[in-house]
ZAVEX-658958 format. One record per residue (C-alpha): x, y, z; residue number from 1. Coordinates in pm, whole numbers, plus 32768, in hexadecimal, padded with zeros to 4 digits. Layout:
BEGIN
<site u="X" v="Y" w="Z" num="NUM"/>
...
//
This chain:
BEGIN
<site u="5442" v="F1AA" w="A94D" num="1"/>
<site u="5415" v="F072" w="AA15" num="2"/>
<site u="5307" v="F01E" w="AB21" num="3"/>
<site u="53C5" v="F0B0" w="AC44" num="4"/>
<site u="541D" v="F1EC" w="AB91" num="5"/>
<site u="5570" v="F290" w="AB16" num="6"/>
<site u="5617" v="F25A" w="AC5A" num="7"/>
<site u="560B" v="F0D9" w="AC51" num="8"/>
<site u="5749" v="F02D" w="ABED" num="9"/>
<site u="5777" v="EEBD" w="ABF0" num="10"/>
<site u="58DC" v="EEE1" w="AC4D" num="11"/>
<site u="5883" v="EFB2" w="AD7B" num="12"/>
<site u="5870" v="EE90" w="AE60" num="13"/>
<site u="599A" v="EDBC" w="ADCF" num="14"/>
<site u="5AD4" v="ED89" w="AE8D" num="15"/>
<site u="5BC1" v="EEAD" w="AE48" num="16"/>
<site u="5D12" v="EDDB" w="AE3E" num="17"/>
<site u="5CD4" v="ECCC" w="AD62" num="18"/>
<site u="5DA4" v="EC1E" w="AC4B" num="19"/>
<site u="5D2F" v="EC09" w="AAEF" num="20"/>
<site u="5C71" v="EACE" w="AB33" num="21"/>
<site u="5B8C" v="EB7F" w="AC43" num="22"/>
<site u="5C1B" v="EAD0" w="AD70" num="23"/>
<site u="5CB7" v="EB81" w="AE8C" num="24"/>
<site u="5E23" v="EB12" w="AEBF" num="25"/>
<site u="5E0B" v="EADF" w="B025" num="26"/>
<site u="5CE7" v="E9E7" w="AFFB" num="27"/>
<site u="5DBA" v="E91A" w="AF19" num="28"/>
<site u="5EDA" v="E911" w="B01B" num="29"/>
<site u="5DE9" v="E8A5" w="B12E" num="30"/>
<site u="5D3C" v="E79E" w="B066" num="31"/>
<site u="5E79" v="E703" w="AFF9" num="32"/>
<site u="5EFC" v="E6DD" w="B166" num="33"/>
<site u="5EBF" v="E58A" w="B1EE" num="34"/>
<site u="5E31" v="E567" w="B349" num="35"/>
<site u="5D64" v="E461" w="B412" num="36"/>
<site u="5C02" v="E4CA" w="B40B" num="37"/>
<site u="5BB6" v="E435" w="B558" num="38"/>
<site u="5CC5" v="E50D" w="B608" num="39"/>
<site u="5C37" v="E600" w="B721" num="40"/>
<site u="5BF8" v="E773" w="B695" num="41"/>
<site u="5B86" v="E7E2" w="B7E7" num="42"/>
<site u="5CAE" v="E7A6" w="B8BC" num="43"/>
<site u="5C19" v="E80F" w="B9F7" num="44"/>
<site u="5AE7" v="E728" w="B9ED" num="45"/>
<site u="5BAF" v="E622" w="B922" num="46"/>
<site u="5A98" v="E5F5" w="B80B" num="47"/>
<site u="5AB3" v="E5D8" w="B69F" num="48"/>
<site u="5A24" v="E680" w="B56E" num="49"/>
<site u="5907" v="E57B" w="B578" num="50"/>
<site u="58A7" v="E5AC" w="B6C4" num="51"/>
<site u="58A9" v="E72C" w="B6A1" num="52"/>
<site u="57D5" v="E727" w="B577" num="53"/>
<site u="56D5" v="E65E" w="B64B" num="54"/>
<site u="56DC" v="E758" w="B765" num="55"/>
<site u="56B9" v="E87D" w="B67C" num="56"/>
<site u="5592" v="E7EF" w="B5B6" num="57"/>
<site u="566E" v="E7D3" w="B457" num="58"/>
<site u="55A2" v="E6AD" w="B3C7" num="59"/>
<site u="5641" v="E6D8" w="B26C" num="60"/>
<site u="57B1" v="E6F5" w="B308" num="61"/>
<site u="576A" v="E5A8" w="B3A5" num="62"/>
<site u="5706" v="E4FC" w="B282" num="63"/>
<site u="583C" v="E590" w="B1D2" num="64"/>
<site u="591E" v="E50D" w="B2C8" num="65"/>
<site u="588C" v="E3B7" w="B2B6" num="66"/>
<site u="58D3" v="E3C1" w="B155" num="67"/>
<site u="5A38" v="E41D" w="B1A3" num="68"/>
<site u="5A78" v="E309" w="B296" num="69"/>
<site u="5A07" v="E38C" w="B3E4" num="70"/>
<site u="5990" v="E296" w="B4D5" num="71"/>
<site u="583F" v="E2DC" w="B5B9" num="72"/>
<site u="58AD" v="E1F0" w="B6C5" num="73"/>
<site u="59B2" v="E2D0" w="B73E" num="74"/>
<site u="59DB" v="E358" w="B8AC" num="75"/>
<site u="5A85" v="E484" w="B92E" num="76"/>
<site u="5BFD" v="E459" w="B9A5" num="77"/>
<site u="5C2B" v="E3D6" w="BB03" num="78"/>
<site u="5CC2" v="E517" w="BB56" num="79"/>
<site u="5B7B" v="E5C2" w="BB52" num="80"/>
<site u="5A93" v="E5E0" w="BC99" num="81"/>
<site u="598F" v="E4F7" w="BBF1" num="82"/>
<site u="5999" v="E3FB" w="BAFA" num="83"/>
<site u="5898" v="E480" w="B9EE" num="84"/>
<site u="5829" v="E3E2" w="B893" num="85"/>
<site u="5793" v="E4AC" w="B788" num="86"/>
<site u="5622" v="E42F" w="B7E2" num="87"/>
<site u="565A" v="E4A3" w="B93B" num="88"/>
<site u="56C2" v="E5F7" w="B8D8" num="89"/>
<site u="559E" v="E62A" w="B7E4" num="90"/>
<site u="549C" v="E5B7" w="B8F9" num="91"/>
<site u="5530" v="E6A7" w="B9F4" num="92"/>
<site u="54EF" v="E7C6" w="B8FF" num="93"/>
<site u="539E" v="E746" w="B882" num="94"/>
<site u="53FE" v="E719" w="B707" num="95"/>
<site u="52D5" v="E651" w="B692" num="96"/>
<site u="5351" v="E626" w="B529" num="97"/>
<site u="54A4" v="E5A2" w="B592" num="98"/>
<site u="5420" v="E4B2" w="B6A0" num="99"/>
<site u="5344" v="E434" w="B598" num="100"/>
<site u="544A" v="E402" w="B4AC" num="101"/>
<site u="5535" v="E35F" w="B5B3" num="102"/>
<site u="542A" v="E26F" w="B60B" num="103"/>
<site u="53FD" v="E1FA" w="B4AA" num="104"/>
<site u="5579" v="E1C0" w="B49B" num="105"/>
<site u="5581" v="E0CC" w="B5A1" num="106"/>
//
């Protein structure tokens, strides 16, 4: 009997629809698609994934996006009401960790 009792199984939280290598087929399909990492993901406001991660206080996602080639000097699309940068979005939502991270990057 394990620490968590008889009911615990390590496979309990594993994805159900995996191949033999343990990877969900949809993940392979999504990761194989080529797209521009700086394209807008929020079409209404015209911001990309980097700016959205800054607004949502996702510091680890910001770092990952930088490793994948995202730029921190992007602004929202001209079609949106205001031209917003990731730093402006982080300041508007008081994300202190992201603000500090972005200041160190400048």
